[in-house]
C-alpha positions as CSV (number, residue, x, y, z in Angstrom):
1,M,157.2,-128.8,121.5
2,T,159.6,-126.0,122.3
3,C,158.7,-122.4,123.1
4,R,160.1,-121.4,119.7
5,E,157.9,-123.9,117.9
6,F,155.0,-122.8,120.0
7,A,155.5,-119.2,118.8
8,G,155.7,-120.4,115.2
9,F,152.3,-122.1,115.5
10,L,150.6,-119.4,117.4
11,G,148.8,-117.7,114.5
12,D,147.5,-121.0,113.1
13,Y,146.4,-122.0,116.6
14,H,144.5,-118.8,117.1
15,S,142.8,-119.1,113.8
16,G,141.9,-122.8,114.3
17,E,144.1,-124.0,111.5
18,L,146.3,-126.6,113.3
19,S,145.9,-130.3,112.6
20,D,144.6,-132.3,115.6
21,D,148.0,-133.7,116.4
22,V,149.9,-130.4,116.3
23,R,147.1,-128.7,118.3
24,A,147.4,-131.4,120.9
25,S,151.1,-130.9,121.2
26,F,150.6,-127.1,121.3
27,E,148.1,-127.4,124.1
28,R,150.2,-129.9,126.0
29,H,153.1,-127.4,125.9
30,L,150.8,-124.6,126.8
31,S,149.5,-126.4,129.9
32,R,153.0,-126.7,131.2
33,C,154.7,-123.5,130.2
34,Q,153.8,-120.2,132.0
35,N,155.9,-118.1,129.6
36,C,153.9,-119.4,126.7
37,Q,150.6,-118.9,128.6
38,R,151.5,-115.3,129.1
39,Y,152.6,-115.0,125.4
40,L,149.3,-116.4,124.2
41,F,147.4,-114.0,126.5
42,H,149.2,-111.0,125.2
43,Y,148.9,-112.3,121.6
44,R,145.1,-112.5,122.0
45,E,145.0,-109.0,123.6
46,T,147.0,-107.6,120.7
47,V,144.6,-109.1,118.2
48,K,141.6,-107.9,120.1
49,L,143.0,-104.4,120.4
50,G,144.0,-104.4,116.7
51,R,140.5,-105.4,115.6
52,G,139.0,-102.7,117.8
53,A,141.3,-100.1,116.3
54,L,140.2,-101.0,112.9
55,A,136.5,-101.4,113.7
56,D,135.4,-98.1,112.4
57,A,136.5,-97.8,108.7
58,D,135.1,-94.3,108.6
59,A,137.0,-93.0,111.6
60,A,138.9,-89.8,111.1
61,V,142.7,-90.0,110.8
62,P,144.3,-88.0,113.7
63,A,145.7,-84.7,112.5
64,D,149.2,-85.5,113.7
65,V,149.6,-88.5,111.4
66,P,152.1,-87.7,108.6
67,E,150.6,-87.5,105.2
68,D,153.4,-89.7,103.8
69,L,152.5,-92.5,106.2
70,I,148.8,-92.3,105.2
71,N,149.7,-92.5,101.5
72,A,152.0,-95.4,102.1
73,I,149.4,-97.4,104.0
74,L,146.8,-96.7,101.3
75,A,149.2,-97.7,98.6
76,A,150.0,-101.0,100.5
77,R,146.3,-101.8,100.8
78,T,145.7,-101.6,97.1
79,R,148.8,-103.6,96.0
80,K,148.2,-107.1,94.9
81,P,150.3,-109.9,96.5
82,V,153.1,-111.2,94.3
């Protein structure tokens, strides 16, 4: 597996959706590649921080967030996938 392939499988690896053979190849690459080890660490930290930021659905929106941005986010959340 290459680093580029590793990055492509990262989301599925993190969510436990890789087949056994692809997961084995992914983990073999991970055991040998320090760059991908760091990449995985930062990916996990990003996911953790993102979940933490969204943990309180009732949190107040900071006053300096533009109203247009809030409306765009709310509109995107209600749109159905095509």
